Structure formats: structure tokens, C-alpha cells
N, C-alpha and C positions, 0 to 999 in steps of 0.2 A: 301398667304392668311392672312389677318389681324385677330387679336384676341383681343376681348374686354372683360374685366372682370367687371361685375356689382357687386359692393361691398355692396350696400344698398338693403335691401329687407328682405323677410321672407318666408321660406318654411313651409307650413302648411301640416302636415302629418295626413291623415285620414285613417280609416279602409275601406276596400271595393274596393281595386284596381282590375281592370279586369284581368282575366287570358287570356293568349294568345290563344284564341279559337274564331274563327269567325263562326257564325251561320247565315244562310240565313233566313231572315224574309220578307215575301211578305205581305205588309200591305193591309188591306181591304179598308182603307180610307187614303187619304193624304189631308193636308190643307195648303193653302198659306194664310198667315195673313198679311194684310197691316200694322198692328201695328209693325211688325218686321223691317220696313223700315222707318228710320227717315226722316220726312219731306214729305213723299209721300201722295198725295191725290188721292185715287183710283177712276177710272171711269170704270165701269163694261163693259165687252164684252159678258158676258154669262148670262143665266137665269137658274134657277133650272130645271133639266130634260134634259139640252143640253148634247149632246155627244161630247167628246173632245178627242184629241190625245195628246201624249207627245209632248209638244211644242206649243199646241194651246193657244192662248192668253185668259187669264182670266180677266185681267184688265190692264189699263195703268195708268201712273202718269199724272194727270191733269197739273202739273207744267212743265212737259216735255213729250210730247206725244210719243217721240221716245223710252222711257223706258217702256217696257212692261213686264208683269209677266205671265209666262206660266205654264201650267199643268205639273207636274212631272211624271204623270202616264196617261194612257188612261182609259177612262171609262165615267161615267155620273156625271154631277154636282149634287151632292146630296143635298146640302144646302148652302145658302148664309146667314150667321149669322150676324145680325146687333145688335148694341148697342144703347147707348143714341143718340138721334137726328139722328137715322137711319145710324149712322156711320158703315161702313163695317168692321167687326172684322175678318172674315175669309171666305174663299170659300172652301167648302168640296167637294172632288171628290171621287167617289166610284170606286174602281179598278176593271176593267173587266179582268185583267190578260193577256191581249193580247199584251201589250206593243207596240201598233201601234204608230208610231212616224212620225212627219213631217220631210221631208228631206230638209235640208238647204244647200246642196252642191252647189246649183246654185248661192248662194250669195258669191261674190268674196271679197268684201271689209271686212276686219276683224272686224271693229267696227259694220258695218251693220249686219254681221252674228251673232255677239254676242247679238246685240240689238233685232233682229227679233226672235231669238231662246229663249230669256228670260234668257240667261246666263249672260248678262251684269251686273245685280245686284250683282253678286259675287264680283265685284270690288267696293270697297268703298274708300272714300277720307278723308283726314284730311286737314284742320280742319273740325269739326262737325260730322264726322263718317256717313255722308250721302252717298248715292249711287254716284259713280263717274259721273261727268258731261261729256258726250261723246263729247261735243264741246270744251273741254279743252285739253291741252297737259301738263301733270303733270311734276313737277320738277324731281321726281324720282318715281319708283314703288318699294314697299317693300313686301317681302314674308317671313313670319316667319315660318320656317320649324319645329319648336318644341314648346311645350307648357309646362310651369312650374307651372300652376295652380293646385290646389289640385285634385288628382286622374285623372290627364289629360291623354287623349289617347296617346299611344306611336306611334308617326307618322312614326318612322322607320319601325314599324311592319305594319302599315296601307298602306304605299306606296310600299311595296314589290310587284314586278311584275307589277308595274304601270309606269315604267320608260319611256316607249315610250310616254305615255300621258303627263307625266310631262315635258319631253323634248319639245314636241310640244307646251304645254302651256307656258313654259318659252320663247320659240321662239316668240309666239304671243305677250306676254307682252313686249318683247324687241322692238317690232314695234310700241308700243303705247306711247312711251316717247322719248324725245331727251336726257334725262338724263340716269341714271343708273337703272338697275333692281337689287336691293339688295336682294340676297338670303342668309338668316341668319340661321345658323345651330348651334346646341349644340356642345360644344367642345368635349363632350364624345360620340358623335354620328358618329362613323366611317363609318357605313353603309350608312347613309344619305349623309355625306360629300363626300365620294368616288363617290356615284352615281351622285350627283350634279356636281362634278368636271368633270365627263365624259359627262354628259348631256349638260353642258354649253360650252363645247369646240367649238370654232369657233364663238360664239356670243360675239361680242366685248364689249357690254355695260353691261354684267352680272358681278356683283361683289359678291364674296362669302366671308362672314365674320363669324368667330366663336365667339360665346358668351358663357361665363360661369358665374356662380353666382346664387343666390337664386331668387325665384319669386320676382319681375316680369320680369326677364331677357327674358322670352319667349314672353312678350307682345310686339306687334309691336310698340306701343308708346315709350317704353323704347329704342327700337332699333333705331327708327327714331331720338330720342333725342341724342343718342350716335353717329350716323353716319351723319345726316344732319338735324339739327333742323329747324323747320318751322318758317319763318318770316311772318309778315303781308303781305298779297297779294300772298303768295305762296301756292301751292297745291301739295300734294303727294297722290298717290293711294296705296292701300294695299289689300292683300288677303292671303289665307292660302292654305296648300298643297292640300286638297281635292277640293278646288276651282280651283286650277291650273289643276288638273286631269280632272275636268269637262270641262274646257275650251279646254284642249288638245284633249279630245275625240270628242268634237264638230268639230274641224278642221280635225281630222283623219277620222271620219265617216260621218260627215255632219248632225249628229243628237244630240239632247240634251239627254245626259245620266245622269239622276238625281241620280244615285247610290251613296249612302253615307254610310260609315262605322261609326257606333256610338258605343261608349263605355258605357255599362250599369254599373254604379259604385255606391258605397256607402255602408255603414254598414247595411242598411235596405234591400239590395238586397240579395236574397238567393244564387244566383249563378252569380256573376258579371263577364261578359265577353263581347265580341264584337258581334255586329250584322251588317250584310250587308242588308241595306234596301234602302228606297228612301227619298229624301228631303221632309220634312213635314209629315213624316209617323205618323199615329196613333199607338202608341206603347202599347195600353191597353192590347192586348193579351199576351205580353211578360213581363208584369210587375209582376214578381214573387217576391213579397215583403212582409215584415212583416206589421202587422196592425199599424195604427196610425203613418203613415210615410208621409213625404213631398217629392213630386216629383218635381224635378227641371230640366228644359231644359237648359243645360249648367253646369257650375261648381258652387260650393257653394258660391263663392265670387261675381260673376257677373251674374249668371243664373237667369231664370225667373220661378217662381212657376207655374206649369200647373195643371189644374184640368179638370174633365169632359172627353173631348175627348182625352186628353193626346197626342196632336200632337206636335212634336218637332219643335223648331224654325228653320227658314230658314238657319241660319248661324251656327247652333249648331251641333257638332259631339260628344256630350257627354250628358248623362242623369245621374243625381245624385239623389239618394234616401237616405234620412237621417231620423232619428226619429223626429217626430214633437215635438216641445218644448212647449207643453201645460200642462205639469205636474207641480203641485205645489211643490216647495221645501221649507221646513220650514227654515226661516231665510236665504233664498237664497241670498239676497242682502248683508248679513253680512258675509257669508262664505268666508274663504280665498281661493284665486285662485292661484294655482301653476301649471305652464306649461299648462294652459287651456285657449283657446280663446273663443270668442263669439260663441254662438250656436243659434238655432231658438227660444230660450226662452229669452225674453228681461229682465227677472229678475227684473221687476219693471216698473214704469211709466216713462214718459218723464223727462229727467234731464236737468239742465242747461249745457251750453257748457263749458266744463272745458279746460282751456289752459294748456296743459301738456308739450308741446314741444317735444312730442314723435314722431310726424309724420315724422320728418326729418330722423329718424333712419331707416325707411322702404321705404322712397320715394326717388328713385334714380335720379330724374330729378334735374337739376340745377335751381330749382324754389322754392319759399317759399310757401309751401302747405297751411299753416294756413291762410296766408294773401290772397291767391287766393280764398280760400273758403269764406272768409269774403267779398271779393269783389263781388263774385257771389251772396251772400245773399242780398247785398244792391243794386245789379244791376248797379254797377259802371263800365261802358264800358271802360273808360280810364284806370282805375286801372287793370281791367281784361286783357287788352291788354299789359300793362306794365309788368304784372306778368306772362305772358306766356300762356294765354288762348288758343291760336291757336295750341299749341304743344300737348295738352292733351285731353283725353276723360274720361268719368266717370270711366271706368275700371281701369285707372291708379291710382285711389284713393281708390281702394277696400281694400288694406291693411291698409290704414289710418282708414277706417271705422271699420275694424276688431279690431284694438287696441284702438279705441276711447272709453274711459270709459263713455262718455256721451251718447253712442248709437245714435249718430247723423246720419241721413241718408245722408251721405256725397256724395255718388254717385248721388243721386237724386238732391242734391243742384248743383253739377257740371253740370249735364245734363240740368237742368233748366237754368243755367247760359249760357251754350253753345247755347241752343235754343233761349234765349233772344237775344244774340248778333247776332245769325244767321239771325233772323227775322228783326233785326234792321239794319243790314249792308248789307244783300244780296238782 
């Protein structure tokens, strides 16, 4: 088993880690949001008031009609929420508690089974972090079994007693590529490492690699860069442990099981712990938090602020709640900062972009981060390609954004650069 040490990065330690306690939460509503999927143009299959089962199609992608998005629960389509220009923001389903599910056992081809059940969107690809194209054969598939982001869920704890589903999921993934399935584990995770060793026995193209080091060692982009960097014209796919479990259960039972364990974390949570719920659950009833707080679906570095219905994102297994940074601090912009990073308070207005040379200290890729950011700003495709745009995603620049004294929205700049080049070249 190979071992790779990531030397550049930064661990951000916050209060509010979840205790090892899992509570079942049956959501009243779940939402599937087209905005969670990069590049997807939704075409509806349902109307408000329609009855759906687990696995019933809610919408498909106009760009690829084979990619469908299905209901994670059985019940009634409660609302189809639209935004500007009638863009579909989310489809809300009210839970009837019956868990009636469509049986996909009759579908033999693994890709067709995943597509028809709505499980396929669990697989994403790089470059661009879009849903994997089912017509492609990726160079490799990557599964990051651990997370190093702030207050991240403990995947060792989450995957306990799920080894059969993980084994089947890995077996399915191994059939989707002519390359390797890289299963990447934390060097300190003996439970996960031992389990994966047993699970992968007999699967020839599974490669297990141990990683150690600070965040972003757990990011799949960091692992791809260390194991098999992406060149122009190449594609790799990736997913995460709970995605593998969902894929495995589909092939074991023939049904889409949308069960997902989420970690409720953050200093503004009164009792941070784990909940077993469903994909896209409305978590309003379990938000036992202090006043004036920000609710984030995901982690503080890359997550999305959620309001109103409080439905978690399709790919998220963590909710973080932190104090909202809207309090005024006298001379806040002049106060010395010791061992404190950025918070939700911008501490002032927009600043000029300061060239500090600090990004290289936390950016583990063999890439010049500042130069790539500038290339994205000016939309220079040739420079972006030369500087490694195909290897990265916005989340890979989260630490650069944290330490940036100019408070520049670096992740947004990178995402816009990726979208520009995707639309120009694809």
C-alpha cells in the first residue's frame, strides 16, 4: 500500500465537533435542487400535486436525457419553486412516510440501472465537476474515504456496518473504467483501511493509498493531483463514501435508498451530533441553534448558505451553523489578528487585490495559484490551460480564500473560469 504525505495546507480547528451519536430524523419534506448540479438544464416530469415513489423521475437534464433526477422519498410533489426567468430552483416533495420505492432489479446493465434509478448523479467528473458523462470511459475513478475540512464528519464512524454495500459499490465502480479505482484513506484510519483491504480483495483494478497531512489532503482534487494528474482531453470520475453506499445498496436490493447520515456541527449548534435522514432533507425541525446564526449546507470553506426551507444540498453530508458576522467591531479593520482566520464578517468594504505570495504555503498542487486566478479573471483560455485549469475545482482554492487579506472571492473566480472554458470548449 502506497503512502503519500501532503506537506502544504492548513487545518482550521473550530468549536462544535459532532459527538458520536446518531439520531434518526424522518423529514417532512425533501428537495432536489437543479442548482446543485453544474451545467444541468432541467426538464420537468412532474407537476404540483403528483404522487411519486422513491425513484420516480422529477426531471431530466436537457443536455443529456439519459441523466434523470429522482425523488428520494415517496409522497406528493408539494411545490415547484422558480426564480428569475422561471428557472427551476427546487422541487419539494412532501413525505408520506411509506417509503414506497420503484424496483430496478430488472435492469441488468450497471450504467442503465444507475441512470434510471437517479443514482448516476452521485458520480462526478473532472475537469469541471459536472455529472459524469455515461457515454465516456474515465481514465480512473477516485473515492476519497476521509474528509479534512473543518468539523468534517468522521467517515470511519459513518460507514460502520455498511461494508456489504461499500463492497458492492466498489465492485460496480471497478466495472465502469478501464483504469484504476483509487480508494484513498487517512493514514490514521485503521478501521477504514482494514475494511477496504478486505472489501477490495479480488478486484484487480482497485488501488488503496494512504494519505497524511493537513487539509486539503482529504480533497479529491489533491489526491488526483498526487496520483494521476489530469491532462487536456482526459477525464476522471469521483465520488465519496456515502455515494458508494447508495450505489452498492441499489445493486444489492434493486432500490434507490437515499439514506444519508449528516453531521450537525458548529459553535452555534446546541447539541452537535449525527442524524440519519434522506438526501435533500428539510432540517428545520432539528435546527436547535442559537439566535443570529448562519446555516451552511456543507463546511465553512466550501458550503452554501441556506435559508427558508433549510434543505441540505444533494452532495452534502454536513451542516455547519456559526454565528452570523453582522456585529460591528470598533476599529475592527485596525485590530491585530493573532491565530485567527476569516469569519462571516468582512470587516470592511471591497479591497484591492494584494499580491502577498502566501497562497503557495497552503496550496499543495504543482501549480502557480495566483497566476491561474489572474488568468481566470481575464478569461485567457490558453493561459488557463497552461497553468493547469483542468486539474482543479473551486474547492481546491478555499484555503487561498481564507488567508487572502483582500477578501477576494477566489472560489467564485475559479468557478467562473471553469464555466467559461467548459462552455467554450465542450
